[in-house]
N, C-alpha and C positions, 0 to 999 in steps of 0.2 A: 504494499500500499504506500509506504513512504517513498519507495524508488519510483513508483508510478507517478506520484505527485511531483517528484523531481523532474521527470520526463515531461509532464504537462507544463510546468513552469518554463523549461528550457525550450519548449516548442512554441511558446507565445511570441507573436510578432514583436519586434523591437520598435520603439517609437521612431518617428522621422528624425533624421539628423538635423542638428542645429546649424544655422547659418551665422558664423561668427563675424561676418561683415556687418551684421545688424546689432545695434546696441542692445536690443531686447534679449539676445542670447547670452548676455553677460550679467552675472549676479552683482559684480562690482566693476565700476569704471571711474576713473578720476573726473572730478568736476561735476558730479551729479549727486542727487539725493538717493541713496541706496543703502544696503546693509552695512557697507563699510564707511559711510559718512556719518553713522549714528554716533552721537555723543553719549557714551555709556555712563550713566550715573553710578558712581563708585564711592564707597565709604572705607576709610582706613579702619582696620580692626587691629587694635594695639593691646598689649597685656593689660592695660588699664580700661579697656572697653572700646566702644565706638568713638572714632575721632572725626577728622574733618571729612566733608564730602565734596567731591569734584566731578568733573566729566572729562572723558577722553577727547582729544582734540584731533583735528585734521590739518596737517602741515600745508602751507600755501605753495611752497616751491621746493619740495624735497629733491635731493640730488639723484635719487634712483627709483626704480620701480620694484613692486613685489607682485609676483604671479602666484596665486593660491589655488590649490585643489583640495576640496573639502573631503572629509572622511565618509564612511558609510553611515548614512542617516536616512535614506529613502525607505519608506514602508510601502511603496507602490507594489502593485501586483506584478508578477513576472520577474524575470531575471535582471532587467535593466529598467531604470526609472524613466518616467516621462520628464518633460521640461517644465512642469509646474512646480517651481522651486519654493516650497514652504519650509519643510525641515532644513533644506539647504540654506535658506536665508538665515535661519536661526543659528546654524553652525557657523556661517561666516561672520555673523555679528559677534558671537561669543569668542571664536578662535582667532579672527583676523582683523576685526575692525580697529583694534588698538595699534596695529602696524601702520595705519594711516597717519600717525604722528611722525613716521620716519620715511615713508615711501608712497608713491602713487600706487594705488590698489587696483589690481586686475583679478577677477575671479570668474571663469567661464562656467555656465551651467552645462553639465554634461550628463550623458545617459549612464550613470554610474551602476555598478552592481548593487542590487538592493539587499535589504536584510533577508528577504526571502531567498535570494540567490546564495547567500552566505549559508543559510540553513539547508538549502537544497544540496549544496556541495558536501556538507557534512553527512548526507545520507546517499551520496553516490553520484550526483549530477556533475557533469563535466563543466567546469567554470571557465574554460579557456575561451570559448566564443563570446561569452558575456564580458570577460575581462578585456578581450581584444576590441570589442565594440566600445567599451568605456574609454579605453586608452586611445582609441582613434579620435575621439572627440577631444580629449586633452591635447593630443599632438596637433590636430587641426587648429584649435584655439591658440596654441603656442605659435604655430607658423603664421597665423593671421595677425597675431599681436606683433610678432617681429616684423612682418612685412608692412604693416600700416599704422601701428600704434606706438611702437617702441622708439623709433627715430634714433637708434644708435646708443640709447642710454644704458648704463649699467643696470643690472637687475638681480633680484634675489628670488629664488623659488621657495615657497612655503607650502607645506602639506601636513597631513596627519593620516595615519592608518592607510585605507585605500588610496587616498590622495598621495601619500608618500610612495606607495607601490608604483602608481602611474608615473610620478616624477622620477623615480629611479630608472624606469625604462626610458623616459624622455631624455634624461642625462646621457644614458648609455647610447641611444640611437640618434639623438638630434643635437647633442652638444659636444660630447667628448670627441676630440680630434678635429673639431671644426672651428672656423674663425670666431663664431658666436661664443665659444668657450671663454674668450677674453672678457666678454661682457658679464658673465656670471660671477657675481661677487661672492655669493653664499648660496648654499641650499640647506634649508631647515626642513628636514624630513623625518621626524620622530614617528614612532608607532608602527614601524614595520622594519624587519631585520635588514640591515646592511651588513653583508658578510665580507670579512677580511681574513687573510691568513693570520693565525695566532701570533701576536707580537708585531704585526705590521699595520700600516695605515691604509694600504691600498692593495688591490690585487684580486678581489673576489667579485663583488657586485659590479665594481667600476674598474676600468683598466688604468685610468690615469687621474681620476678625481679622488684625492685623499680625504680621510677624516681630518677635521681641524684639530691641530695639536697645540695651538697657543692662542691667546687672545689677540684680536686684530688681524688674524690671517685671512686672506681672501682666496677665492677660487676653491674652497673646500666645503665639506659636508658636516653639518651638525645632525647626528642621528643617535638615538637612544630608544630603548623601551623601558618603562618604568615598573618596578616591583617594590612592594612594601618590604621594609627591613625585616630580616630573619625569615623571609619567605621567598627564596630564590626560584627561578624557573625550574620546574620539574623536567626530567628527561623527556625529550620530544615535544616540549612546549611550543605552541605556535609562535610565540614571541620570546626571544632571549635565549634560544638554544639552536645552535647551528647543526643542520643535518649532515653537512659534508665533512669528512675527515680532514683534520688539520685547520679547519676554519673556526672562527668565533664570530659572535655578533658584536659589531662595532658600537662603542659608547663614547660619546663626547659630552662632558658635563656642560650644560647650557650656561651655568653661572660662571664657569671659568674653564674654557676649552683646554684640554691637556691635563687638567688636574685629576688625580685619583684620590684626593682627600675629600673630607666632608666640606661642602660649600653651602652657605645659606641661600635659600631661593627667595626671589621676589615674585609673589604669586597673586593671581587674580581669579576669584571664584565666583561662579554663578550661584548665588545664595538661594535661589528660588527653584532650583532643580528638583524634580520629582523622581529622579533616578534612585533606585535602592542603594543604600550604603550599609556595609557591615556594621552591625550594632544598632541600626535603626537611624531615624532622621537626626541630623546634626543640630545641636544647639550652638549657634555660632558665638554667642555671648551670654553671660548671666544677666545682661542688661535687657535681654528680650530679643524680639525679632529684628532682623537687619533693616535699616532705614532705606536702603537702596537695593536694586537687583544684584549689584556686584560689590564684592568685598576685596580689599587688597590687604595681604599680610606679608610682612617682611621678617624672615627668620623663624616663622612658625614651623617651616619645613626645611629640611636640609637634604642633600643628595650627594652621592659619590658613585663614580663608575667602578664597576667590578667586572673583570674578565678572569674566568676560571675555566680553562679548557674550552669546550664548546659553548659554555655559558657567557653571555655578555649582557649587561643590564645596568640601568641606573637605579641604584638602591636608595629608596626614599624613606626618611624617618621623620616623625613628628617631634618637635622639641617641646614636649608637654610640661606644663607647669600647673599643678592642681591649685596653686594659690592665686593665679591671675584670673581675668575675666573672660578670656577668649577660649574657644574650643580646644579640646585635646584630641580631636578626631577630625580626619578628612576622608572623603571617598575616593573613588577611582576604579574600583573592581567592576567588571562586567557581569551583570546578573542574567540568568536564563533558567526558565523552568523552576524557580524557587532556590537556586543556589548560584554561587559565584564561580566563574570559569577559572580554574587554577592556572591554566597555560596562557592566560591573557594578562596577568598582573594588574597593575593600576593603569590600564590602558586609557581610561577616561580622564586621567589626570595628566597625561603626557604634555599637553599645552598649558593647562591652567596653572599647574604647580610652579613652572618657571617662566610664565608668560612675560613678566616684566623683564627678565633677563634676556629673553629672545628678542624683544623690541630693542633693547640696548645693543645687542649684537648687530642688528640692522643699522641702527643709528651710527654705530662705530664704523662699520664698513662704508656707510655713505659719507662719512666725514673724511675719509682717506683721499 
């Protein structure tokens, strides 16, 4: 029965391809009102409680562009999503809008693999046609962006999860070894394994694009998958465990590239999320409900990169203090059928936990 359902989903006709020469095929474009120009109301959450409230800003003349590919969020029927971007807009707002303070924002709407596709793959469906279709949209959008919208400017690639998967392929097929590689200042692609030989920075997923190894480095990759401290990836995990002999999963600490020590993170949390969290709903502060949809914490969470044989991951810990007013818990695990998926780690916190650090990385590379 389950396999038959997978075949039915795989056989459903894909939506019509988007036309990226039309602005309507883009979730975000510079100079217009959209998901990435939203001024996100955000309150500082400090040890002594809620602090000042501000809003994210949009830079007037940033020196570089950001090209974003969102993660798996579509609950549309079938293996590939339609182009009615509802969940997609919410993802772009939460994950990408803050980058508008550092770069011009571009985000194509694409026929991504849906949550049903991921479930169908788990019960035997062939995901390759669906993945190829989704990637073809990302590739076509990027080509159109370069041809008509980029005008020779430096750019940063930003993705998460499925979005990072597509951007990996884009780098390998459309950027590496080509003149456009000189324009790519950074690729921020957490939430999907980048494989490297153990002890090396390049040579697995990418032929010539290395993992970033120091602050301020350009032309390199920021990649990691997050796991809660004392809960490393199990053998065979989807994220954080390399299946190929001699390989490991690359990890770059977004707070300080090249570091293997604990580094405090600058975090932005969507405080009104209804996604299940281990231990139940979070009480963000003993002062009561958050006054704004987003909260910023500095140093509540720290992270370090761990590489241990085939395992490679960003170990995340909470710097809990039972005597202060802010939460001692954060979420990030992926729930399904009443339990949390052990091989996915803190996948949902990949962007939010170090988001302030990621934006600063873009600001730094734009200032060079």
